[in-house]
Backbone as CSV, one residue per row, in Angstrom:
resi,resn,N_x,N_y,N_z,CA_x,CA_y,CA_z,C_x,C_y,C_z
1,MET,-23.012,101.849,-62.449,-22.426,101.079,-63.520,-23.097,99.699,-63.570
2,LYS,-23.368,99.246,-64.767,-24.028,97.955,-64.944,-23.021,96.812,-64.837
3,THR,-23.535,95.657,-64.435,-22.702,94.461,-64.487,-22.624,93.994,-65.939
4,TYR,-21.695,93.121,-66.241,-21.607,92.647,-67.617,-22.843,91.841,-67.998
5,GLU,-23.474,91.161,-67.030,-24.699,90.438,-67.328,-25.822,91.399,-67.737
6,GLU,-25.927,92.512,-67.025,-26.950,93.515,-67.355,-26.702,94.113,-68.736
7,LYS,-25.450,94.398,-69.047,-25.120,94.970,-70.357,-25.399,93.978,-71.469
8,LEU,-25.057,92.726,-71.296,-25.366,91.710,-72.310,-26.870,91.590,-72.528
9,HIS,-27.607,91.586,-71.459,-29.069,91.516,-71.552,-29.609,92.726,-72.320
10,GLU,-29.100,93.902,-72.006,-29.511,95.126,-72.697,-29.241,95.025,-74.207
11,LEU,-28.063,94.554,-74.574,-27.718,94.424,-75.991,-28.595,93.405,-76.701
12,LEU,-28.889,92.309,-76.032,-29.722,91.277,-76.640,-31.166,91.728,-76.819
13,GLU,-31.658,92.526,-75.904,-33.054,92.970,-75.934,-33.294,94.161,-76.868
14,ASN,-32.260,94.928,-77.161,-32.403,96.138,-77.961,-32.398,95.790,-79.441
15,ARG,-33.574,95.792,-80.056,-33.715,95.404,-81.469,-33.386,96.554,-82.421
16,THR,-33.056,97.734,-81.903,-32.723,98.862,-82.768,-31.232,98.917,-83.103
17,LEU,-30.429,98.081,-82.461,-28.994,98.075,-82.723,-28.694,97.361,-84.038
18,GLU,-27.722,97.858,-84.743,-27.251,97.183,-85.943,-25.955,96.470,-85.576
19,ASN,-26.018,95.163,-85.477,-24.837,94.389,-85.118,-23.847,94.380,-86.271
20,ILE,-22.604,94.631,-85.951,-21.569,94.674,-86.967,-20.669,93.447,-86.880
21,GLU,-20.109,93.219,-85.721,-19.244,92.057,-85.536,-18.984,91.814,-84.066
22,TRP,-18.394,90.692,-83.780,-17.917,90.391,-82.448,-16.633,89.586,-82.582
23,CYS,-15.813,89.623,-81.572,-14.583,88.841,-81.589,-14.279,88.357,-80.178
24,GLN,-13.475,87.318,-80.136,-13.090,86.720,-78.854,-11.608,86.422,-78.893
25,SER,-10.940,86.730,-77.791,-9.537,86.357,-77.656,-9.361,85.633,-76.327
26,ASN,-8.494,84.657,-76.338,-8.239,83.837,-75.157,-6.758,83.929,-74.788
27,ARG,-6.518,83.959,-73.496,-5.139,83.970,-73.006,-5.040,82.977,-71.869
28,GLU,-4.216,81.965,-72.061,-4.020,80.969,-71.018,-3.216,81.582,-69.874
29,LEU,-3.779,81.486,-68.689,-3.089,81.990,-67.504,-2.209,80.907,-66.886
30,ASP,-2.747,79.713,-66.874,-2.005,78.535,-66.424,-2.735,77.319,-66.995
31,GLU,-2.421,76.140,-66.518,-3.034,74.931,-67.081,-4.512,74.782,-66.729
32,GLU,-4.977,75.522,-65.741,-6.357,75.376,-65.291,-7.246,76.568,-65.623
33,GLN,-6.662,77.693,-66.013,-7.463,78.894,-66.242,-7.085,79.578,-67.542
34,THR,-8.130,80.106,-68.192,-7.946,80.902,-69.391,-8.734,82.188,-69.229
35,GLU,-8.140,83.294,-69.578,-8.808,84.588,-69.553,-9.424,84.802,-70.929
36,VAL,-10.705,85.143,-70.969,-11.425,85.310,-72.222,-11.927,86.742,-72.320
37,GLU,-11.672,87.378,-73.447,-12.163,88.727,-73.712,-13.057,88.679,-74.943
38,VAL,-14.261,89.235,-74.811,-15.210,89.276,-75.910,-15.555,90.730,-76.178
39,THR,-15.521,91.109,-77.459,-15.824,92.473,-77.854,-16.974,92.458,-78.853
40,PHE,-17.935,93.354,-78.645,-19.059,93.488,-79.566,-18.991,94.861,-80.209
41,LYS,-19.239,94.895,-81.515,-19.293,96.177,-82.213,-20.680,96.297,-82.829
42,TYR,-21.313,97.473,-82.610,-22.663,97.689,-83.147,-22.860,99.162,-83.399
43,LYS,-23.857,99.476,-84.235,-24.242,100.862,-84.484,-25.549,101.149,-83.774
44,THR,-25.655,102.379,-83.282,-26.863,102.832,-82.644,-27.002,104.333,-82.870
45,LYS,-28.173,104.848,-82.612,-28.363,106.291,-82.752,-27.537,107.015,-81.696
46,THR,-27.014,108.163,-82.078,-26.249,108.988,-81.159,-27.192,109.547,-80.099
47,PRO,-26.826,109.409,-78.830,-27.692,109.958,-77.774,-27.756,111.487,-77.834
48,VAL,-28.862,112.017,-77.435,-29.030,113.471,-77.389,-28.310,113.987,-76.159
49,LYS,-27.460,114.977,-76.360,-26.719,115.555,-75.244,-27.402,116.841,-74.815
50,ASN,-27.586,116.982,-73.529,-28.248,118.195,-72.990,-27.250,119.216,-72.539
């Protein structure tokens, strides 16, 4: 399984993807920390299944 850094790098480098949208949501955990969730939506060719 890839780390999130590896996956982000893969998405940024792949010029065949059609970017659709992205969104971010934040949830305050306490006064010092916030949990951030980022979602990317894109189109790509369907992988060939063997």
